BADRENVEX-205902 format. One line per field, with one value per residue (C-alpha): residue number from 1; x, y, z negated. Coordinates in nm, 2 decimals, always signed. Example, Ala and Ser with C-alpha at 12.3 -4.5 7.8 and 13.67 -1.06 7.14 Angstrom:
2
resi 1_2;
xx +1.23_+1.37;
yy -0.45_-0.11;
zz -0.78_-0.71;
//
This chain:
647
resi 1_2_3_4_5_6_7_8_9_10_11_12_13_14_15_16_17_18_19_20_21_22_23_24_25_26_27_28_29_30_31_32_33_34_35_36_37_38_39_40_41_42_43_44_45_46_47_48_49_50_51_52_53_54_55_56_57_58_59_60_61_62_63_64_65_66_67_68_69_70_71_72_73_74_75_76_77_78_79_80_81_82_83_84_85_86_87_88_89_90_91_92_93_94_95_96_97_98_99_100_101_102_103_104_105_106_107_108_109_110_111_112_113_114_115_116_117_118_119_120_121_122_123_124_125_126_127_128_129_130_131_132_133_134_135_136_137_138_139_140_141_142_143_144_145_146_147_148_149_150_151_152_153_154_155_156_157_158_159_160_161_162_163_164_165_166_167_168_169_170_171_172_173_174_175_176_177_178_179_180_181_182_183_184_185_186_187_188_189_190_191_192_193_194_195_196_197_198_199_200_201_202_203_204_205_206_207_208_209_210_211_212_213_214_215_216_217_218_219_220_221_222_223_224_225_226_227_228_229_230_231_232_233_234_235_236_237_238_239_240_241_242_243_244_245_246_247_248_249_250_251_252_253_254_255_256_257_258_259_260_261_262_263_264_265_266_267_268_269_270_271_272_273_274_275_276_277_278_279_280_281_282_283_284_285_286_287_288_289_290_291_292_293_294_295_296_297_298_299_300_301_302_303_304_305_306_307_308_309_310_311_312_313_314_315_316_317_318_319_320_321_322_323_324_325_326_327_328_329_330_331_332_333_334_335_336_337_338_339_340_341_342_343_344_345_346_347_348_349_350_351_352_353_354_355_356_357_358_359_360_361_362_363_364_365_366_367_368_369_370_371_372_373_374_375_376_377_378_379_380_381_382_383_384_385_386_387_388_389_390_391_392_393_394_395_396_397_398_399_400_401_402_403_404_405_406_407_408_409_410_411_412_413_414_415_416_417_418_419_420_421_422_423_424_425_426_427_428_429_430_431_432_433_434_435_436_437_438_439_440_441_442_443_444_445_446_447_448_449_450_451_452_453_454_455_456_457_458_459_460_461_462_463_464_465_466_467_468_469_470_471_472_473_474_475_476_477_478_479_480_481_482_483_484_485_486_487_488_489_490_491_492_493_494_495_496_497_498_499_500_501_502_503_504_505_506_507_508_509_510_511_512_513_514_515_516_517_518_519_520_521_522_523_524_525_526_527_528_529_530_531_532_533_534_535_536_537_538_539_540_541_542_543_544_545_546_547_548_549_550_551_552_553_554_555_556_557_558_559_560_561_562_563_564_565_566_567_568_569_570_571_572_573_574_575_576_577_578_579_580_581_582_583_584_585_586_587_588_589_590_591_592_593_594_595_596_597_598_599_600_601_602_603_604_605_606_607_608_609_610_611_612_613_614_615_616_617_618_619_620_621_622_623_624_625_626_627_628_629_630_631_632_633_634_635_636_637_638_639_640_641_642_643_644_645_646_647;
xx -0.20_-0.43_-0.63_-0.44_-0.10_-0.22_-0.39_-0.08_+0.16_-0.06_-0.13_-0.49_-0.37_-0.15_-0.45_-0.65_-0.37_-0.36_-0.74_-0.73_-0.57_-0.85_-1.12_-1.40_-1.58_-1.53_-1.16_-1.14_-1.33_-1.10_-0.79_-0.94_-0.97_-0.61_-0.44_-0.08_-0.02_+0.22_+0.22_+0.56_+0.45_+0.14_+0.34_+0.61_+0.34_+0.17_+0.51_+0.60_+0.26_+0.30_+0.66_+0.53_+0.24_+0.50_+0.70_+0.38_+0.30_+0.65_+0.56_+0.21_+0.03_-0.31_-0.46_-0.82_-1.00_-1.38_-1.62_-1.76_-2.00_-2.32_-2.24_-2.30_-2.63_-2.73_-2.66_-2.88_-3.16_-3.14_-3.16_-3.48_-3.64_-3.63_-3.54_-3.24_-3.30_-3.13_-2.89_-2.79_-2.72_-2.52_-2.29_-2.26_-2.14_-1.88_-1.77_-1.74_-1.55_-1.30_-1.26_-1.15_-0.92_-0.77_-0.70_-0.52_-0.34_-0.21_-0.12_+0.13_+0.28_+0.37_+0.74_+0.70_+0.46_+0.44_+0.24_+0.01_-0.07_-0.21_-0.51_-0.65_-0.65_-0.92_-1.16_-1.37_-1.46_-1.76_-1.77_-2.10_-2.30_-2.12_-2.19_-2.56_-2.63_-2.44_-2.65_-2.97_-2.89_-2.82_-2.82_-2.96_-3.26_-3.34_-3.25_-3.52_-3.33_-3.32_-3.59_-3.80_-4.12_-3.98_-3.88_-4.22_-4.41_-4.19_-4.25_-4.62_-4.60_-4.41_-4.68_-4.96_-4.80_-4.75_-5.11_-5.22_-5.01_-5.15_-5.51_-5.45_-5.31_-5.60_-5.85_-5.67_-5.69_-6.06_-6.30_-6.54_-6.31_-6.05_-6.29_-6.31_-5.94_-5.72_-5.42_-5.34_-5.06_-5.10_-4.96_-4.93_-5.07_-4.98_-4.86_-5.18_-5.23_-5.46_-5.60_-5.62_-5.99_-6.15_-6.34_-6.67_-6.67_-6.63_-6.96_-6.88_-6.61_-6.68_-6.40_-6.23_-6.07_-5.73_-5.59_-5.66_-5.44_-5.34_-5.60_-5.87_-5.95_-5.81_-5.91_-5.68_-5.90_-5.85_-6.11_-6.31_-6.15_-5.81_-5.93_-5.95_-5.60_-5.48_-5.63_-5.46_-5.13_-5.19_-5.24_-4.92_-4.73_-4.85_-4.73_-4.39_-4.34_-4.42_-4.17_-3.90_-3.98_-3.94_-3.60_-3.48_-3.58_-3.40_-3.08_-3.12_-3.15_-2.84_-2.66_-2.75_-2.66_-2.30_-2.32_-2.02_-1.80_-1.93_-1.85_-1.50_-1.44_-1.57_-1.33_-1.04_-1.11_-1.14_-0.81_-0.64_-0.80_-0.66_-0.32_-0.25_-0.37_-0.10_+0.15_+0.07_+0.10_+0.43_+0.56_+0.45_+0.65_+0.95_+0.90_+1.10_+1.03_+1.19_+1.34_+1.11_+1.27_+1.15_+1.46_+1.35_+1.61_+1.55_+1.80_+1.65_+1.86_+1.78_+1.42_+1.17_+0.84_+0.59_+0.38_+0.68_+0.74_+1.05_+1.10_+1.19_+1.55_+1.67_+1.70_+1.95_+1.92_+2.11_+1.96_+1.89_+2.21_+2.35_+2.12_+1.75_+1.70_+1.78_+1.77_+1.76_+1.85_+1.86_+1.71_+1.34_+1.21_+1.52_+1.35_+1.33_+0.96_+0.97_+1.23_+1.00_+0.70_+0.91_+1.02_+0.68_+0.49_+0.72_+0.69_+0.31_+0.33_+0.57_+0.36_+0.05_+0.24_+0.32_+0.66_+0.83_+1.00_+1.36_+1.65_+1.67_+1.78_+1.62_+1.50_+1.19_+1.10_+0.76_+0.62_+0.32_+0.25_+0.36_+0.30_+0.33_+0.33_+0.36_+0.20_+0.02_-0.28_-0.48_-0.83_-1.09_-1.35_-1.14_-0.99_-0.64_-0.33_-0.09_+0.16_-0.12_-0.28_+0.06_+0.14_-0.18_-0.08_+0.27_+0.12_-0.09_+0.22_+0.40_+0.12_+0.09_+0.45_+0.63_+0.94_+0.77_+0.68_+0.81_+0.77_+0.81_+0.80_+0.85_+1.00_+0.97_+0.92_+0.83_+0.56_+0.66_+0.95_+1.27_+1.44_+1.13_+1.05_+1.41_+1.40_+1.07_+1.19_+1.50_+1.30_+1.03_+1.30_+1.47_+1.15_+1.04_+1.39_+1.38_+1.05_+1.23_+1.08_+1.25_+1.27_+1.30_+1.28_+1.35_+1.46_+1.61_+1.75_+2.13_+2.11_+1.94_+2.22_+2.46_+2.23_+2.21_+2.59_+2.64_+2.34_+2.42_+2.18_+2.12_+2.25_+2.26_+2.16_+2.13_+1.98_+2.25_+2.25_+2.44_+2.59_+2.69_+2.33_+2.17_+1.94_+1.88_+1.98_+1.73_+1.99_+2.02_+2.37_+2.40_+2.64_+2.65_+2.44_+2.32_+2.54_+2.43_+2.30_+2.15_+2.50_+2.66_+2.38_+2.42_+2.79_+2.73_+2.48_+2.73_+2.66_+2.95_+3.15_+3.17_+2.79_+2.77_+3.04_+2.84_+2.53_+2.71_+2.84_+2.50_+2.36_+2.63_+2.83_+3.15_+3.35_+3.37_+3.58_+3.38_+3.65_+3.87_+3.66_+3.64_+3.96_+4.04_+3.99_+3.64_+3.56_+3.64_+3.37_+3.06_+2.83_+3.03_+3.13_+2.78_+2.68_+2.92_+2.90_+3.25_+3.25_+3.50_+3.64_+3.70_+3.91_+4.12_+4.19_+4.41_+4.67_+4.67_+4.88_+4.73_+4.63_+4.47_+4.28_+4.15_+4.02_+3.86_+3.70_+3.49_+3.43_+3.08_+3.11_+2.94_+2.95_+2.99_+2.65_+2.50_+2.25_+2.34_+2.22_+2.46_+2.37_+2.49_+2.28_+2.02_+2.14_+2.13_+2.45_+2.60_+2.91_+3.19_+3.50_+3.62_+3.69_+4.05_+4.27_+4.09_+3.74_+3.67_+3.44_+3.41_+3.04_+2.89_+2.63_+2.45_+2.74_+3.00_+3.24_+3.30_+3.52_+3.31_+3.39_+3.18_+3.05_+2.88_+2.67_+2.39_+2.26_+1.94_+1.91_+2.17_+2.32_+2.20_+1.84_+1.89_+2.13_+2.18_+2.49_+2.68_+2.59_+2.86_+2.89_+3.11_+2.78_+2.71_+3.06_+3.26_+3.23_+3.10_+3.45_+3.61_+3.37_+3.42_+3.80_+3.79_+3.56_+3.79_+4.10_+3.93_+3.86_+4.20_+4.53_+4.51_+4.85_+4.90_+4.60_+4.62_+4.34_+4.37_+4.15_+3.88_+3.82;
yy -0.79_-0.50_-0.32_+0.01_-0.16_-0.34_-0.02_+0.20_-0.05_-0.09_-0.46_-0.44_-0.28_-0.59_-0.82_-0.61_-0.64_-1.02_-1.05_-0.90_-1.23_-1.45_-1.56_-1.62_-1.39_-1.64_-1.65_-1.27_-1.28_-1.55_-1.34_-1.03_-1.22_-1.35_-1.26_-1.30_-1.62_-1.71_-2.08_-2.15_-2.47_-2.32_-2.03_-2.25_-2.48_-2.18_-2.06_-2.40_-2.43_-2.09_-2.18_-2.49_-2.28_-2.03_-2.33_-2.45_-2.10_-2.07_-2.38_-2.28_-1.96_-2.08_-2.28_-2.41_-2.24_-2.22_-1.98_-2.13_-1.85_-2.04_-2.40_-2.39_-2.22_-2.49_-2.76_-2.58_-2.54_-2.90_-3.02_-2.82_-3.02_-2.73_-2.85_-2.69_-2.49_-2.56_-2.26_-2.37_-2.73_-2.58_-2.40_-2.72_-2.90_-2.63_-2.66_-3.04_-3.01_-2.77_-3.01_-3.28_-3.04_-2.93_-3.29_-3.35_-3.02_-3.11_-3.46_-3.32_-3.09_-3.33_-3.28_-2.90_-2.91_-3.25_-3.13_-2.89_-3.13_-3.39_-3.17_-3.23_-3.60_-3.55_-3.45_-3.76_-3.90_-3.69_-3.79_-3.99_-3.69_-3.46_-3.69_-3.74_-3.37_-3.30_-3.58_-3.42_-3.06_-2.90_-2.54_-2.41_-2.64_-3.00_-3.21_-3.40_-3.72_-3.67_-3.94_-4.15_-3.99_-3.64_-3.72_-3.87_-3.57_-3.32_-3.52_-3.50_-3.13_-3.09_-3.29_-3.09_-2.76_-2.88_-2.98_-2.65_-2.45_-2.65_-2.59_-2.22_-2.19_-2.38_-2.14_-1.84_-1.98_-2.08_-1.86_-1.86_-1.67_-1.49_-1.20_-1.10_-1.09_-0.78_-0.99_-1.35_-1.38_-1.63_-1.48_-1.58_-1.43_-1.58_-1.89_-1.95_-1.91_-1.62_-1.46_-1.09_-1.01_-0.68_-0.53_-0.50_-0.87_-0.98_-1.18_-1.34_-1.57_-1.80_-1.79_-1.59_-1.25_-1.26_-0.92_-0.60_-0.37_-0.02_+0.15_-0.10_-0.17_-0.53_-0.81_-1.11_-1.41_-1.77_-1.95_-2.23_-2.47_-2.41_-2.42_-2.80_-2.85_-2.57_-2.75_-3.07_-2.88_-2.73_-3.08_-3.21_-2.91_-2.97_-3.32_-3.21_-2.95_-3.22_-3.45_-3.17_-3.10_-3.47_-3.48_-3.17_-3.33_-3.64_-3.45_-3.25_-3.57_-3.71_-3.39_-3.40_-3.77_-3.66_-3.38_-3.48_-3.51_-3.18_-3.01_-3.16_-3.04_-2.69_-2.67_-2.79_-2.54_-2.27_-2.36_-2.35_-2.01_-1.85_-2.03_-1.93_-1.57_-1.55_-1.71_-1.47_-1.17_-1.30_-1.33_-0.98_-0.83_-1.07_-1.22_-1.50_-1.74_-1.61_-1.81_-1.80_-1.79_-1.76_-1.59_-1.24_-1.21_-0.98_-1.03_-0.87_-0.88_-0.61_-0.60_-0.37_-0.21_-0.40_-0.09_+0.11_-0.13_-0.05_+0.28_+0.10_+0.12_-0.22_-0.23_-0.46_-0.51_-0.77_-0.71_-0.90_-1.10_-0.86_-0.55_-0.53_-0.16_+0.05_+0.43_+0.57_+0.93_+1.12_+1.41_+1.45_+1.25_+1.05_+0.71_+0.67_+0.61_+0.38_+0.18_+0.13_+0.04_-0.20_-0.39_-0.39_-0.48_-0.76_-0.91_-0.91_-1.06_-1.34_-1.42_-1.44_-1.71_-1.48_-1.45_-1.12_-0.90_-0.96_-1.18_-1.55_-1.65_-1.33_-1.40_-1.28_-1.34_-1.43_-1.17_-1.18_-0.81_-0.55_-0.19_+0.11_+0.48_+0.66_+0.99_+1.25_+1.03_+1.34_+1.28_+1.55_+1.36_+1.36_+1.70_+1.59_+1.76_+1.58_+1.52_+1.42_+1.17_+1.01_+1.00_+0.82_+0.56_+0.53_+0.48_+0.20_+0.04_+0.07_-0.11_-0.40_-0.45_-0.77_-0.96_-1.09_-0.75_-0.55_-0.18_+0.08_+0.44_+0.73_+1.07_+0.97_+1.27_+1.52_+1.78_+1.93_+2.12_+1.97_+1.92_+1.76_+1.56_+1.43_+1.33_+1.15_+0.97_+0.83_+0.72_+0.55_+0.37_+0.26_+0.13_-0.06_-0.21_-0.32_-0.49_-0.70_-0.55_-0.54_-0.17_+0.04_+0.42_+0.73_+1.06_+1.40_+1.45_+1.44_+1.34_+1.02_+0.94_+0.97_+0.77_+0.48_+0.49_+0.45_+0.22_-0.15_-0.33_-0.02_+0.04_+0.36_+0.38_+0.66_+0.73_+0.81_+1.16_+1.25_+1.60_+1.62_+1.59_+1.72_+1.43_+1.13_+0.79_+0.61_+0.36_+0.26_+0.27_+0.06_+0.15_+0.51_+0.80_+1.07_+1.37_+1.74_+1.75_+2.10_+2.24_+2.05_+2.15_+2.52_+2.50_+2.33_+2.61_+2.89_+3.00_+3.17_+2.91_+3.15_+3.15_+2.78_+2.73_+2.96_+2.76_+2.43_+2.56_+2.66_+2.32_+2.09_+2.32_+2.23_+2.38_+2.23_+2.39_+2.47_+2.70_+2.41_+2.34_+2.71_+2.88_+3.24_+3.37_+3.24_+3.39_+3.74_+3.71_+3.94_+3.64_+3.55_+3.90_+4.03_+3.77_+3.90_+4.22_+4.36_+4.49_+4.65_+4.32_+4.21_+4.53_+4.47_+4.12_+4.27_+4.35_+4.00_+3.71_+3.47_+3.20_+3.47_+3.61_+3.26_+3.22_+3.57_+3.54_+3.26_+3.41_+3.54_+3.90_+4.02_+4.36_+4.45_+4.44_+4.19_+3.96_+3.60_+3.25_+2.98_+2.68_+2.41_+2.52_+2.76_+3.03_+3.40_+3.61_+3.95_+3.98_+4.16_+4.11_+3.93_+3.76_+3.66_+3.49_+3.16_+3.31_+3.31_+3.57_+3.67_+3.64_+3.75_+3.50_+3.57_+3.79_+3.53_+3.59_+3.29_+3.23_+3.08_+3.01_+3.19_+2.85_+2.80_+3.12_+3.27_+3.63_+3.69_+4.08_+4.32_+4.58_+4.87_+4.76_+4.76_+5.05_+5.41_+5.49_+5.65_+5.38_+5.30_+4.92_+4.94_+4.94_+4.59_+4.44_+4.61_+4.59_+4.89_+4.93_+4.94_+5.20_+5.42_+5.40_+5.49_+5.78_+5.92_+5.88_+6.06_+6.36_+6.39_+6.20_+5.98_+5.88_+5.51_+5.39_+5.21_+5.07_+4.71_+4.60_+4.36_+4.06;
zz -1.30_-1.34_-1.07_-1.12_-1.05_-0.73_-0.61_-0.67_-0.50_-0.19_-0.26_-0.14_+0.19_+0.25_+0.19_+0.44_+0.70_+0.65_+0.68_+1.03_+1.15_+1.01_+1.26_+1.01_+0.77_+0.50_+0.56_+0.54_+0.21_+0.07_+0.16_+0.00_-0.32_-0.33_-0.65_-0.79_-1.00_-1.28_-1.18_-1.02_-0.86_-0.72_-0.58_-0.42_-0.28_-0.10_+0.03_+0.16_+0.34_+0.50_+0.61_+0.79_+0.94_+1.07_+1.22_+1.40_+1.53_+1.67_+1.89_+1.97_+1.87_+1.97_+1.68_+1.75_+1.46_+1.50_+1.33_+1.01_+0.91_+1.02_+0.95_+0.58_+0.64_+0.89_+0.62_+0.37_+0.63_+0.73_+0.37_+0.33_+0.61_+0.86_+1.21_+1.37_+1.68_+2.01_+1.98_+1.63_+1.75_+2.04_+1.79_+1.58_+1.90_+1.95_+1.59_+1.61_+1.94_+1.77_+1.48_+1.71_+1.89_+1.56_+1.46_+1.79_+1.76_+1.42_+1.51_+1.76_+1.50_+1.23_+1.28_+1.23_+0.94_+0.78_+0.48_+0.66_+0.94_+0.69_+0.61_+0.96_+0.90_+0.64_+0.91_+0.99_+1.32_+1.42_+1.78_+1.73_+1.63_+1.87_+2.16_+2.07_+2.04_+2.36_+2.54_+2.42_+2.51_+2.84_+2.96_+2.63_+2.60_+2.52_+2.83_+3.03_+2.96_+2.58_+2.56_+2.80_+2.68_+2.74_+3.10_+3.16_+3.03_+3.22_+3.54_+3.47_+3.42_+3.75_+3.93_+3.78_+3.86_+4.22_+4.24_+4.09_+4.34_+4.64_+4.51_+4.47_+4.82_+4.97_+4.80_+4.94_+5.29_+5.26_+5.45_+5.16_+4.92_+5.14_+5.23_+4.86_+4.80_+4.78_+4.92_+4.98_+4.71_+4.43_+4.11_+3.74_+3.43_+3.09_+3.26_+3.46_+3.83_+3.94_+4.26_+4.33_+4.37_+4.47_+4.18_+4.37_+4.45_+4.09_+4.09_+4.43_+4.27_+3.98_+3.73_+3.44_+3.46_+3.30_+3.39_+3.59_+3.80_+3.67_+3.89_+3.80_+4.16_+4.15_+3.91_+3.85_+3.82_+3.75_+3.98_+3.81_+4.07_+3.90_+3.54_+3.51_+3.64_+3.40_+3.11_+3.20_+3.21_+2.86_+2.72_+2.87_+2.75_+2.40_+2.42_+2.56_+2.28_+2.03_+2.18_+2.19_+1.82_+1.74_+1.91_+1.73_+1.40_+1.48_+1.57_+1.25_+1.05_+1.22_+1.13_+0.76_+0.74_+0.81_+0.55_+0.35_+0.66_+0.79_+0.45_+0.45_+0.81_+0.72_+0.42_+0.62_+0.90_+0.64_+0.48_+0.81_+0.90_+0.58_+0.61_+0.97_+0.90_+0.63_+0.86_+1.15_+0.93_+0.79_+1.14_+1.22_+0.93_+0.99_+0.64_+0.48_+0.20_-0.13_-0.41_-0.71_-1.06_-1.41_-1.54_-1.44_-1.17_-0.88_-0.59_-0.28_+0.04_+0.30_+0.18_+0.36_+0.25_+0.47_+0.54_+0.68_+0.97_+1.17_+0.98_+0.66_+0.55_+0.42_+0.04_-0.13_-0.51_-0.70_-1.05_-1.37_-1.43_-1.68_-1.68_-1.74_-1.67_-1.36_-1.37_-1.01_-0.94_-0.61_-0.42_-0.36_-0.06_-0.08_-0.12_-0.50_-0.51_-0.20_-0.38_-0.68_-0.46_-0.26_-0.56_-0.72_-0.40_-0.29_-0.65_-0.62_-0.27_-0.38_-0.69_-0.46_-0.26_+0.03_+0.22_+0.18_+0.44_+0.33_+0.43_+0.34_-0.01_-0.16_-0.52_-0.69_-1.06_-1.20_-1.44_-1.66_-1.62_-1.37_-1.50_-1.27_-1.34_-1.01_-0.91_-1.11_-1.20_-1.28_-1.42_-1.34_-1.55_-1.86_-1.79_-1.85_-1.72_-1.50_-1.79_-2.03_-1.80_-1.72_-2.09_-2.16_-1.90_-2.06_-2.40_-2.27_-2.11_-2.44_-2.62_-2.37_-2.25_-2.35_-2.25_-1.94_-1.80_-1.50_-1.56_-1.28_-1.37_-1.13_-1.25_-1.62_-1.85_-1.57_-1.59_-1.92_-2.08_-1.94_-2.28_-2.44_-2.13_-2.11_-2.48_-2.44_-2.13_-2.31_-2.61_-2.39_-2.19_-2.51_-2.66_-2.34_-2.32_-2.68_-2.61_-2.35_-2.03_-1.70_-1.61_-1.29_-1.35_-1.14_-1.28_-1.21_-1.56_-1.58_-1.95_-1.85_-1.61_-1.90_-2.12_-1.86_-1.83_-2.21_-2.30_-2.28_-2.05_-1.84_-1.49_-1.29_-0.93_-0.68_-0.34_-0.09_+0.07_+0.39_+0.34_+0.70_+0.82_+0.50_+0.51_+0.28_+0.41_+0.18_+0.08_-0.29_-0.44_-0.76_-1.04_-0.93_-1.06_-0.82_-0.76_-0.78_-0.43_-0.48_-0.53_-0.25_-0.01_-0.12_-0.05_+0.29_+0.38_+0.30_-0.06_-0.22_-0.43_-0.72_-0.75_-0.72_-0.99_-1.23_-1.16_-1.22_-1.55_-1.66_-1.57_-1.70_-1.94_-1.75_-1.47_-1.12_-0.84_-0.53_-0.39_-0.27_+0.03_+0.15_+0.28_+0.18_+0.53_+0.54_+0.20_+0.34_+0.61_+0.56_+0.50_+0.19_+0.08_+0.07_-0.18_-0.45_-0.65_-0.71_-1.07_-1.29_-1.41_-1.06_-1.01_-1.32_-1.20_-0.93_-1.20_-1.35_-1.26_-1.00_-1.26_-1.47_-1.17_-1.09_-1.45_-1.48_-1.14_-1.30_-1.64_-1.71_-1.83_-2.15_-2.32_-2.68_-2.85_-2.60_-2.77_-2.67_-2.73_-2.84_-2.62_-2.85_-3.15_-3.00_-3.26_-3.17_-3.19_-3.09_-2.87_-3.05_-2.83_-2.53_-2.31_-2.37_-2.11_-2.19_-2.14_-2.52_-2.68_-3.05_-3.13_-3.47_-3.59_-3.92_-4.04_-3.94_-3.65_-3.43_-3.12_-2.85_-2.48_-2.22_-2.10_-2.43_-2.45_-2.24_-2.23_-2.41_-2.43_-2.29_-2.53_-2.31_-2.38_-2.76_-2.84_-2.73_-2.53_-2.82_-3.08_-3.34_-3.33_-3.65_-3.83_-3.71_-3.70_-3.98_-4.36_-4.57_-4.72_-4.38_-4.25_-4.57_-4.54_-4.17_-4.24_-4.51_-4.29_-4.00_-4.24_-4.41_-4.48_-4.78_-4.92_-4.98_-4.78_-4.45_-4.23_-4.10_-3.81_-3.91_-3.68;
//
């Protein structure tokens, strides 16, 4: 599966949607790297796991998944001999707690997910390390009771601080020092007790200045009487910090001793995070588990494009039993491209082991390649036109396609001359089919509809259009080519049926009656009458029989000398006579007069643009002998000579 295919079909968007349900960064990354597989067993195993996960979620949607993003880093840090910090150990305790909760959660869900629940059993009993870390930590720090030495040192510290405070208070109250103080409050500077001394009495008190006020009028001094106690406190604090560090190292060592169990727990949690993200997304889009086959059968039942949500119109395609190529026709914005993308995207999802938004018992085939040509694919860098850039892609598809390929092509042959584009489209489809590919193609070319009807292995399909609302229904109809919606819409909106019939004849070289749906009274209304130019032929029709009037009202009128193109051969001819009651004209082509129906010719240059009003057309249409005889007879009577009309 190439990047261009997955990008064009929106596969990466689906992965992004799924990743939003993952709780860990690692889970999101794993989902973003999910790619389609050709391994049937692997695909079916993934689908079965997701099915069980969906069953579990239907019972309880709250799965105890914990963040994993730091645990691996902690293992690496511990193996380097770097002690874990209190906040890191706290997160480890939370992770271990979730591991135990996950084990218990899955134990209760064995009936809903027998295979999925087994993974939780691989998480070992980590209660020893969890309990020990929890015992040693409290309120974001190492607890006093983490060790007997630590509780002793912290009691010593508490006693020293009490002694220091009492000594400071006694100094404040003493008559020897109090006269020199700015106020009687004992404060702290850098963890040491100080007194607020007036600047001018600096030398009256023996001690160290640790700070000054903003104005400089007050000095914050540590009296020498407090220094000795402060030093004792510092020594005990060093001992306490050393003991805390020793405890953290011991807890780190305990953590790393369970490295293997921790890694297994992390991997199990990670697998569950990814699995339940897929399951939650599948529930969101109301997905079901498809049947996977290797016979290139695509039987979708009420499938929906996952990105369209409730706006998606269900798509049903039983395809691949007899035919391998589907040619879809229909109006613009009628859903042809969405149909291609739905088939392609759901195939990618299924091969990636993901449920698809379709009814149960839908089938998806495994393909080696999925090729897509949708959109103009214009390349500014290579300065290619829309047609050229798409043709480059088609050529690449032709080179790589094999009998295990799914090829999706939108508006094949568009962007160039219609005749040449149509011919190329048919040849390309034939070649891809002969190489064994499974094909889905959309087109506007009527010739391709006929080709698909006649070619064995091909099936016509069309997007339904509601003429009452003049809106597409977005429903795919198999075995039926799209009708001329442009003509039907024109009739619905009130275009004169005569004009539509002429347009239909030009497009399909055959007559179709559009008068039958419009009564005569309605045709006489101004809206219809203003659309038709009443010409001399229309006036002469009044003298004809009703059936002749009906024919001549549809015949395209040409004048003698009109230069016309023969549609069947693209030859150029000159109108000599006509039309007769059957709508036939006599047209001279390269000196030869042929009888050709008006449906088979088209005006190139009108006679009035080529010849003067009094031009003698006998010069073009009559032989030299005929013109000489006619000239002689016009001058005088010639006995024994008659003039027979040349046709």
